[in-house]
C-alpha positions as CSV (number, residue, x, y, z in Angstrom):
1,M,0.0,0.1,0.1
2,A,2.8,2.7,0.7
3,E,4.4,1.8,-2.6
4,L,1.2,2.0,-4.3
5,C,0.5,5.7,-2.5
6,C,4.4,7.0,-3.3
7,T,3.7,6.3,-6.9
8,L,0.1,7.8,-6.4
9,L,1.5,11.1,-5.1
10,L,4.2,11.2,-7.9
11,N,1.7,11.0,-10.8
12,L,0.0,13.7,-9.0
13,S,3.0,15.8,-9.1
14,E,3.0,15.9,-5.2
15,W,6.6,16.3,-5.3
16,D,7.0,18.5,-1.9
17,I,4.8,16.0,0.4
18,F,8.6,13.4,0.3
19,S,10.8,16.3,1.1
20,E,8.9,16.4,4.8
21,I,9.8,12.5,5.2
22,E,12.9,11.2,6.4
23,N,14.3,8.5,4.9
24,K,15.4,5.1,7.1
25,Q,19.1,3.8,6.7
26,R,18.3,0.4,4.7
27,A,21.6,-1.7,2.8
28,S,18.7,-1.8,0.0
29,V,16.6,0.8,-1.7
30,G,12.7,1.0,-1.8
31,V,10.1,2.3,-3.5
32,F,9.8,5.6,-1.1
33,E,13.6,6.3,-1.3
34,L,13.1,6.3,-5.0
35,S,10.6,8.0,-4.8
36,K,11.7,10.7,-2.5
37,A,14.9,11.2,-4.8
38,L,12.9,11.3,-8.0
39,A,10.3,13.9,-6.6
40,A,13.3,16.1,-5.4
41,V,14.5,16.2,-9.5
42,C,11.1,16.7,-10.7
43,K,10.5,19.6,-8.3
44,D,13.8,21.0,-9.0
45,V,13.4,20.6,-13.2
46,S,9.8,22.4,-12.3
47,M,11.1,25.2,-11.4
48,N,13.7,26.1,-14.2
49,K,16.9,25.1,-12.0
50,L,18.2,22.2,-13.4
51,T,20.6,21.2,-10.1
52,R,22.6,18.7,-10.5
53,S,23.3,17.9,-7.0
54,I,19.8,17.5,-6.5
55,A,20.2,15.1,-9.2
56,Q,22.7,13.1,-7.9
57,E,21.0,10.8,-5.3
58,L,18.6,9.8,-8.2
59,W,21.5,9.2,-10.4
60,D,23.6,6.9,-7.2
61,L,20.6,4.9,-7.2
62,L,20.0,4.0,-10.3
63,L,23.6,3.5,-11.2
64,S,23.7,1.3,-8.4
65,M,21.3,-0.8,-10.5
66,L,23.5,-1.8,-13.2
67,V,26.5,-3.2,-11.0
68,T,28.2,-6.2,-12.8
69,P,27.4,-9.3,-10.3
70,G,30.2,-10.3,-8.5
71,T,31.6,-6.5,-8.8
72,P,32.8,-5.7,-4.6
73,Q,30.5,-3.3,-3.2
74,N,33.3,-2.0,-1.3
75,K,35.2,-0.4,-4.3
76,K,35.0,3.6,-5.2
77,A,31.6,4.4,-6.7
78,S,31.9,5.0,-10.5
79,I,30.2,8.2,-10.4
80,M,30.9,11.8,-11.1
81,A,30.0,14.0,-8.2
82,G,27.5,17.4,-9.1
83,K,29.7,20.3,-9.4
84,D,33.3,19.3,-8.3
85,G,34.1,16.4,-10.1
86,G,34.9,14.3,-6.9
87,Q,33.6,10.9,-6.3
88,R,31.4,9.3,-3.6
89,D,32.4,6.2,-1.5
90,A,30.0,3.1,-3.3
91,T,29.3,1.9,0.4
92,A,27.2,5.2,1.0
93,T,25.0,4.4,-1.5
94,P,22.6,1.6,-1.0
95,T,21.8,-0.7,-4.0
96,L,18.5,-0.6,-6.0
97,S,17.3,-3.9,-7.0
98,R,15.7,-4.1,-10.7
99,H,12.7,-5.8,-9.1
100,T,12.2,-3.1,-6.8
101,F,12.8,-1.0,-10.3
102,H,10.4,-2.0,-12.4
103,S,7.4,-2.9,-10.0
104,F,8.4,1.0,-9.2
105,L,7.6,1.7,-13.0
106,Q,4.6,0.2,-14.0
107,Q,2.8,2.0,-11.6
108,L,4.4,5.6,-12.7
109,K,2.5,7.8,-15.4
110,D,3.8,11.0,-14.7
111,N,5.3,12.7,-18.2
112,M,7.3,14.5,-16.0
113,A,8.8,11.8,-13.4
114,L,9.0,9.5,-16.8
115,T,11.0,11.7,-18.6
116,I,13.0,12.1,-16.0
117,L,13.9,8.6,-15.7
118,L,14.5,8.1,-19.2
119,S,17.0,10.9,-19.3
120,C,18.8,9.8,-16.6
121,L,19.0,6.1,-17.9
122,A,19.5,7.2,-21.7
123,K,22.7,9.5,-20.4
124,M,23.8,6.2,-18.5
125,Y,23.3,4.1,-21.5
126,N,25.2,6.3,-23.8
127,I,28.4,6.3,-21.3
128,L,28.4,2.5,-20.8
129,R,28.0,2.0,-24.6
130,D,30.8,4.4,-25.8
131,D,29.8,5.4,-29.4
132,S,29.6,8.8,-29.9
133,G,28.2,8.6,-33.2
134,S,24.8,6.8,-32.2
135,E,23.7,8.2,-28.7
136,V,20.6,8.6,-27.8
137,C,19.4,11.8,-27.3
138,L,17.9,13.1,-24.1
139,E,16.2,15.8,-22.1
140,Y,17.9,17.8,-19.7
141,P,21.1,16.6,-20.3
142,Q,23.1,19.2,-17.7
143,L,21.6,16.9,-15.1
144,W,23.9,14.3,-15.6
145,P,27.3,13.6,-14.9
146,A,29.3,13.7,-17.8
147,A,31.0,10.3,-17.0
148,I,31.6,6.9,-15.2
149,S,34.5,6.0,-13.7
150,S,35.4,2.6,-13.8
151,P,32.7,1.4,-16.4
152,S,33.3,-2.1,-16.5
153,N,32.5,-2.5,-12.9
154,Y,28.9,-1.9,-14.6
155,C,26.5,-4.4,-17.0
156,R,26.3,-2.6,-20.7
157,A,23.1,-5.4,-21.0
158,T,21.6,-4.4,-17.9
159,A,21.8,-0.7,-19.0
160,M,20.1,-1.5,-22.0
161,D,17.4,-3.8,-21.1
162,V,16.3,-1.3,-18.4
163,F,16.5,1.7,-20.7
164,H,14.4,0.0,-23.0
165,A,11.8,-1.4,-20.7
166,T,11.3,2.1,-19.3
167,L,11.5,3.3,-22.7
168,Q,8.1,1.1,-24.1
169,H,6.6,1.6,-20.7
170,C,6.8,5.7,-21.5
171,L,5.0,5.0,-24.9
172,A,3.0,2.6,-23.4
173,T,2.0,5.4,-21.6
174,N,1.8,8.2,-24.0
175,N,2.4,6.6,-27.5
176,S,2.0,10.5,-29.1
177,H,5.1,12.0,-27.3
178,A,7.4,13.4,-29.9
179,G,10.4,13.5,-27.7
180,W,10.0,9.7,-26.6
181,V,9.4,8.8,-29.9
182,K,12.6,10.2,-31.4
183,V,14.5,8.4,-28.6
184,L,13.2,5.1,-29.7
185,A,14.4,6.2,-33.1
186,D,17.6,7.0,-31.5
187,F,17.5,3.6,-29.7
188,C,16.8,1.9,-33.3
189,Y,19.1,3.9,-34.8
190,A,22.0,2.9,-32.3
191,Q,21.0,-1.2,-32.7
192,G,21.4,-0.6,-36.7
193,H,17.8,-1.3,-37.4
194,H,17.8,1.7,-40.1
195,S,14.1,1.3,-41.7
196,A,12.8,1.1,-37.8
197,A,14.7,3.9,-37.1
198,L,13.4,6.2,-39.8
199,K,10.2,5.2,-39.5
200,H,10.0,6.5,-35.7
201,Y,12.3,9.6,-36.9
202,L,9.5,10.5,-39.2
203,A,6.7,9.7,-36.4
204,A,8.6,12.4,-34.2
205,L,8.5,14.9,-36.8
206,L,4.6,14.2,-38.1
207,M,3.3,14.1,-34.6
208,S,5.4,17.9,-33.7
209,T,4.1,19.5,-37.0
210,D,0.6,18.8,-37.7
211,Y,1.5,16.4,-40.5
212,F,4.5,18.8,-41.7
213,T,2.6,21.8,-42.0
214,Q,4.6,23.6,-39.7
215,P,8.4,23.7,-38.9
216,P,9.4,21.7,-36.1
217,P,10.7,22.7,-33.1
218,R,14.8,22.9,-33.0
219,S,14.7,21.2,-29.3
220,L,13.5,17.8,-31.7
221,A,14.6,18.3,-35.0
222,D,18.6,18.9,-35.3
223,D,21.3,18.5,-38.0
224,L,21.8,15.5,-36.2
225,M,18.5,14.0,-36.5
226,Y,18.7,15.1,-40.2
227,K,21.8,13.4,-40.4
228,K,20.6,10.0,-39.2
229,M,17.7,9.8,-41.2
230,S,19.7,10.6,-44.2
231,H,22.1,7.6,-43.1
232,C,19.5,5.7,-42.9
233,C,18.1,6.3,-46.5
234,S,21.9,5.2,-47.4
235,K,21.9,2.1,-45.8
236,L,18.6,1.2,-47.2
237,Q,20.3,2.5,-50.8
238,C,17.8,5.0,-50.9
239,H,20.6,7.9,-52.1
240,T,18.5,10.6,-53.6
241,Q,16.1,10.5,-50.3
242,A,19.3,10.7,-48.1
243,A,21.0,13.6,-50.2
244,L,17.3,15.4,-50.3
245,F,17.6,15.2,-46.1
246,C,21.0,16.7,-46.3
247,Q,19.5,20.1,-47.6
248,L,17.1,20.1,-44.4
249,M,19.8,20.6,-42.3
250,E,20.3,24.4,-40.6
251,E,23.9,23.9,-42.3
252,P,23.8,21.7,-45.3
253,D,25.9,19.0,-45.3
254,Y,26.8,19.0,-49.5
255,N,29.7,16.5,-48.7
256,A,27.4,13.8,-47.9
257,A,24.7,14.7,-50.0
258,F,27.3,15.0,-53.5
259,K,28.3,11.5,-52.1
260,A,24.8,9.7,-52.0
261,L,23.9,11.6,-55.4
262,N,27.0,10.0,-57.0
263,E,26.1,6.5,-56.1
264,R,24.8,4.9,-59.8
265,Q,23.1,1.7,-57.4
266,C,19.5,3.5,-56.1
267,Q,16.1,1.9,-54.7
268,D,14.1,5.0,-54.6
269,S,12.4,7.3,-57.3
270,C,15.4,9.4,-57.9
271,D,14.5,12.5,-60.4
272,S,10.8,11.8,-59.1
273,L,12.2,13.6,-56.3
274,Y,13.9,16.3,-57.5
275,E,10.5,18.5,-57.4
276,H,10.9,18.4,-53.5
277,V,14.7,19.7,-53.9
278,F,14.9,23.9,-52.8
279,D,18.7,24.3,-52.5
280,I,20.2,25.7,-55.6
281,T,23.5,23.7,-55.1
282,L,21.9,20.7,-55.1
283,L,20.1,21.2,-58.2
284,E,23.0,23.0,-60.0
285,F,25.2,19.5,-58.8
286,L,22.6,17.1,-60.4
287,V,22.3,19.4,-63.8
288,N,26.1,18.5,-64.0
289,L,26.0,15.1,-63.2
290,H,23.3,14.3,-65.4
291,T,25.1,15.8,-67.9
292,R,28.2,14.2,-67.8
293,R,26.4,10.9,-67.3
294,G,24.6,11.5,-70.7
295,E,21.3,11.2,-68.7
296,L,19.0,13.7,-70.5
297,E,15.9,13.4,-69.0
298,S,17.2,13.4,-65.3
299,R,19.1,16.7,-66.7
300,Q,16.0,18.3,-68.1
301,K,14.1,17.5,-64.6
302,A,16.8,19.3,-62.7
303,L,17.0,22.8,-65.0
304,Q,13.1,22.9,-65.2
305,C,13.2,22.9,-61.3
306,I,16.1,25.6,-61.4
307,G,14.2,27.9,-63.7
308,L,11.1,27.7,-61.4
309,L,10.6,31.4,-60.4
310,E,10.3,30.5,-56.4
311,L,13.6,29.2,-56.2
312,N,15.1,32.3,-57.9
313,A,18.2,33.5,-55.9
314,S,17.0,36.9,-56.3
315,N,13.9,36.8,-54.2
316,N,13.9,38.0,-50.9
317,E,14.4,36.0,-47.7
318,E,10.3,35.7,-47.2
319,I,9.9,34.0,-50.8
320,Q,12.7,31.6,-50.4
321,R,11.8,30.5,-47.1
322,E,8.2,29.7,-47.7
323,A,9.4,27.8,-51.1
324,A,11.5,26.0,-49.0
325,N,9.0,24.9,-46.0
326,V,6.2,24.0,-49.0
327,R,9.3,21.6,-50.3
328,R,10.1,20.4,-47.2
329,G,7.0,19.1,-46.1
330,D,5.7,18.0,-49.4
331,F,9.0,15.6,-49.5
332,L,8.6,14.6,-45.8
333,R,5.1,13.4,-46.2
334,V,6.1,11.4,-49.4
335,M,8.6,9.7,-46.9
336,A,5.8,9.4,-44.2
337,R,3.9,7.8,-46.8
338,Q,6.8,5.2,-47.6
339,Y,8.2,4.4,-44.4
340,L,5.1,4.9,-42.0
């Protein structure tokens, strides 16, 4: 009953109640201790403070769940502290069992609390996986330490399992949360599931743009996300699509776009996508490419796109921006029809 009361208070966003109750010193962590640590971070974030020292207790508790079986508990904790960069003794941190955590998680429904948990576990997953090219995005990254010392003391497989289970619960609670769907896309990308990753990236964009009629928030769609989407298309042998995703970046990646367009083995509809290109540099490259290859029909399609009045370089910024937005939306709708 006490456990249900804890999660009920969290689901009602009653953060303050936990701070009024003292912790009991125990060798293992129960739902109350976990709830109290989580409530403190939720309250801090809701006040826009993002204090790392407050988040440290939650970090310590969740990290204790990932200790590799057989690792002595009297070793130095593999935790970077909040502001001073120091370390804590592992004996000062009781351990959290996976059973306790999963039992707690199944009762948790509050968006803020779930986002904090997911953010913390995503950071641990990224650090232990140690692959900067396919890190999972997370909200409130400034809350968490930048590194874990002695990462070999922790189980990567456990970190992945706990993170994935938490993500699945988040999406089961609210499957229209664009930020969580993007996390799922990043997770699929990290696992090499490129078709699934592209599907979820597009779903996240669709949710946050009213079916691609509005510009996506920069907090969701950044250059790294478009780069990953482009890479997914390349892995699927859809090189024209890959090039068009490069033009969606704030700073277009022309090297990647030109490399993709130079590929001869292509599984997408190639020149039928040219009408969605709004970057003149890409269109000029396509004209040159098809001229060199003697592909006159494709060259003519690229020339027709360059000649459109709305893409004239002399237009003012508002007209150019509107032309880009229209073509961006049309292109993403084409992608959604194919992959969703």
